C-alpha positions as CSV (number, residue, x, y, z in Angstrom):
1,M,0.0,0.0,0.0
2,K,1.2,3.5,-0.8
3,A,0.8,6.5,1.5
4,R,1.2,10.0,0.2
5,V,1.8,12.8,2.7
6,H,1.6,16.5,1.7
7,V,3.2,18.8,4.3
8,T,2.6,22.6,4.0
9,L,3.1,25.6,6.2
10,K,0.1,26.7,8.2
11,N,-1.7,29.9,7.1
12,G,0.0,32.9,8.7
13,V,3.5,31.3,8.8
14,L,6.0,33.1,6.6
15,D,7.2,31.1,3.6
16,P,10.5,32.7,2.4
17,Q,11.1,29.9,-0.2
18,G,7.6,30.4,-1.6
19,K,8.3,34.1,-1.8
20,A,11.6,33.5,-3.6
21,V,9.8,31.2,-6.1
22,H,7.1,33.8,-6.6
23,H,9.6,36.5,-7.3
24,A,11.5,34.3,-9.7
25,L,8.3,33.4,-11.6
26,Q,7.4,37.1,-12.0
27,G,11.0,37.7,-13.2
28,L,10.4,35.1,-15.9
29,G,7.2,36.8,-17.1
30,F,4.6,34.7,-15.2
31,A,2.6,37.7,-14.0
32,G,-0.6,35.8,-13.4
33,V,0.8,34.0,-10.3
34,N,-0.5,35.8,-7.2
35,D,1.2,33.8,-4.4
36,V,3.3,30.7,-3.9
37,R,3.4,28.4,-0.9
38,Q,6.0,25.6,-0.9
39,G,5.8,22.3,0.9
40,K,7.0,18.7,1.0
41,F,5.6,15.6,-0.6
42,I,6.5,12.2,1.0
43,E,5.6,8.9,-0.5
44,L,5.8,5.8,1.7
45,E,5.4,2.1,0.7
46,L,3.7,0.3,3.5
47,D,3.2,-3.4,4.3
48,G,-0.3,-4.7,4.9
49,S,-3.7,-4.0,3.6
50,D,-5.6,-2.6,6.7
51,V,-6.4,0.9,5.6
52,E,-7.3,2.2,9.1
53,K,-4.2,0.8,10.7
54,A,-2.0,2.3,7.9
55,R,-3.7,5.7,8.3
56,A,-3.1,5.7,12.0
57,E,0.5,4.6,11.6
58,V,1.2,7.3,9.0
59,R,-0.5,9.9,11.2
60,E,1.8,8.9,14.0
61,M,4.8,9.2,11.7
62,C,3.7,12.7,10.8
63,E,3.2,13.8,14.4
64,K,6.6,12.4,15.5
65,L,8.9,13.1,12.5
66,L,7.5,14.1,9.1
67,A,5.8,17.3,10.0
68,N,6.5,20.1,12.5
69,T,2.9,20.4,13.7
70,V,3.5,23.7,15.4
71,I,4.0,25.4,12.0
72,E,2.9,22.8,9.4
73,D,-0.2,21.0,8.4
74,Y,-0.3,17.6,6.7
75,S,-2.7,15.5,4.7
76,I,-2.6,11.8,4.1
77,E,-3.7,9.9,1.0
78,L,-3.7,6.1,0.9
79,A,-3.7,4.1,-2.4
């Protein structure tokens, strides 16, 4: 089973990398981009087929290591 985790900064937290990408895109002529927020994408290959157990396990991984829950949000997709 695959788990996909998207980690992004919470609203209100400054995103200097996102601002740098936004500025670079404007410099390249992409004027229609209003804002950029950057995050992380993590893909995990998991053993087993119990979806609820996998979701709980990945949530624990996020809480302990993959995301800084003080300043980041995360979402989990299982496939």
